[in-house]
N, C-alpha and C positions, 0 to 999 in steps of 0.2 A: 571704503573708509580713511579718515584722515585723521593721522592723529594728532590732535592741539594740546598735546604734552600736558605732566603732571596729572596724568588719569585721565583727561578730558579725549574726547573724537568726537569727530564726525559723520555721520551717513545717511545718507538718503532723509537731507532734512531733518535729522535728528540730533541733539546735541547727548550724549552722553557722558555721565563721570563715572568709568570703569563697566559696571554692569547696568547701571539705572538711568533711564532718560531722564534729564535736567531742561532748566529754559522752557520748558513746556506749556508756560502759560505767554509766552510772546513769542509764540511761532508765526506769526501774522506781522511782526514788526523786525525780526532777525530776517536778514540777508547770506544767506547760506553763502554763497559766495565769496565773500569778503570778508565773513566771521572770523578769527582770530586769538589769539591767547596773547594778550598785551605783555604782562607781567603779575605776579601771586607775592605774597607774603605767608612765606611758609605751606602748611596746608590749611590755613585758615579762610582766605581773603585769596580771590583770582580777580584780575578784569581781563575782560577782551571788548573788541571796537569788529564793528562792520562799517560800509561805507559812511551809514548816517548815525550811528549813535555808538554809545560806550554803555557797557556791562557789569553787572559786578555779581560776584555768586558769594558770599560769607556765612562766617558762625554767624554776624550779626546782622542778617539779613538773607531773604528769598529770591531765589536769584531772581535780579531785576535790571532793568536801563536807568542808565542813570540821567535825569530828564534835564535839555539844553547842553550837557557834557560835549565838546568838541572832538570829535575821536581822528582828526586831524593832528592836533596839537595835546590832548590828554596824557598824563604821566602821572607817577605815583611820587606822590612829597613825605609820607609819612605811611610805610605798611600796616607798620603794629599799631598805629590808631586808627588806620583807613580812611587818609588825606589823599584826594588829588587835585590834578589843577588842571585849567585846560587856557590858562592864559585869561581869562575873563574874570573866573570864578574858580572857590574855593569849595569840594565835596568834600561828605563826609558820609564813605559807603553810598549808599546811593542817595542820598538828601544833598543838597544845596546849601552851602552855610550861611549863615545871613549877615558874616561881618568878616574881616577881612586876617585871614589866617597868619600870614606873615606879620602882623602887628600884635598877634592876642598874647596875654602872658597867663599863662595859670595860676590856678590856685590850689588846683589838684588834679585829678584826671577826670574829675567831673564840673568843675567848675573853672570861664576863663574871664578876661577880660580885657575888651578891646574899646578902646577909648572911653569912654565912658559909660558904658556899656558894662552890664555882669551879664554872662549865658551861662543856662546848664546846658553841657552838652550844646544844641543847638538850637534851643530855645531861651527866649531874653525871657530874665528872670526881673519879672515888672517892677518898680519900685526899688531894688537896689540901687545902697550908694557905693560905685566902686574903690572911691578911698577909703571905706571904714569897713570894706567886706573881708572874713575873712572865713577859714575854716571851721567851722564843730565839730565834726566826725563823717566822714565819707560824704555823703552823697547831703549833708546837712549844714547851711549855711548860715553865716548873719552879718548883718550892718549894725549901727550904730543902734538901727527903730527897731527892725523888724529879723525873726527867725524864719529860714528858709527850709522847709523841704523838697528835696526834688526840682527846687526852683519856683517854688507855691509856695507864698506865703502861709503863715502859719498865727493862729491867734493865743499866741503865749507872752508872755513876760521876759522878752530875750535877757533880762539885765540883771535877772535872775532862775534864769533855768539855766541846771547843773543834773550831772548824772550824780544819779542816786550810791551812797557810798556801796562798796560791795559786789558790783554786778562784774566787775575782772577779777579780781584778788583770790578765785577760783577757778581753773579750767573749767567752760561747760560747751556744749554741743554747739552752740550757738551762738557763739561769741564775734562771729566774723561781722553779725547782722544785728544782733538786738542787743538790747539793755533798757533798762528803765532811768526814767529822767525827771524833774521836778522844778515846776518855778515857787513863787511864793501862795500859791493858791492851789496849783492842780499836781495831779503823778500823769506822767505818760509812760505807755510802752511805746519805744521805739524799735521796730523795723522798719530798716535800709532797702529791704525788699519789699514795703507794703506800699500802699500808696497815700498814707501821711501819717503823721503820729495818732495814737491814741490815745484817748484822753480814760483816764478812769475815772468816772464820776463816781461821786460822794466822797473819794477818798483824800484822807489830810495828809501833806506832805509827811509833817510831825508825827504820823501816825504808823508812816511807812518802812517798810525794808526789803533789804530780797537775804536772800539764802540758795544755794545752790547745794542739790543734793543728787548723789548719783549721776553727776556732770549735766543737770539742767537746770538751769535759771528760776529762780520762783519770785514771787511779790507777796509779802506778806503786809496785813491788815488784819487788827485785833482777829474774828471771828474765822476769815477769809481770806483764801490764798489766791493769789493770780498765776496762770502757768501762758504764756504771750499774752498777756495785757486781757485773758477772759479769766472770770472771776469763778472761782472752784468753793464749795461748802465741806471746810472742815479745818483741822488744826493738823500743819506739815509736823 
């Protein structure tokens, strides 16, 4: 058995992380004779190479081969952010970055600018104006014309879009990723872990308010209340 370090080992063309087999999906690709650990970031991300490929195992991706990465020149640029470089391309975990990381400017942990382009993680934000782009909250951004949720344009009035008062006045259990917002015409439930903003159909902004009860955030409109953007009958 060959000790690779940090709990990884190699035995008879099997790679183990402690007692569990790993990289099993890449058995036909890995050259076991030259397979070795390159570097790691804490106990979260581990990089390996053989004579032909570079590999990564991380909490951010399953054990994967980093396509096109050159094992002879690959090195870790920023372990915390999962950035590697081989002299030609920059990589984010197992993905090739579509921009020059060395020239990128961060808006926050999700959005960045490189030249005149805006990117959400590794995806171009289509139609975004880099000069006027700014962050509303976490993975929600805007420019002078549009609002973007996870890098995708949303059909809202960006100039009147705002948080419903009271969403963070009192602690609630999901305040790290949820709140209610409105523009001039509609009310939205915002869940940064979701796929998009959720419009509350038929709800007028001037008739909507929020309330925190037992550390849970509720929206209120007339005789209905909303929990996680879903309408419930009755009065709180």
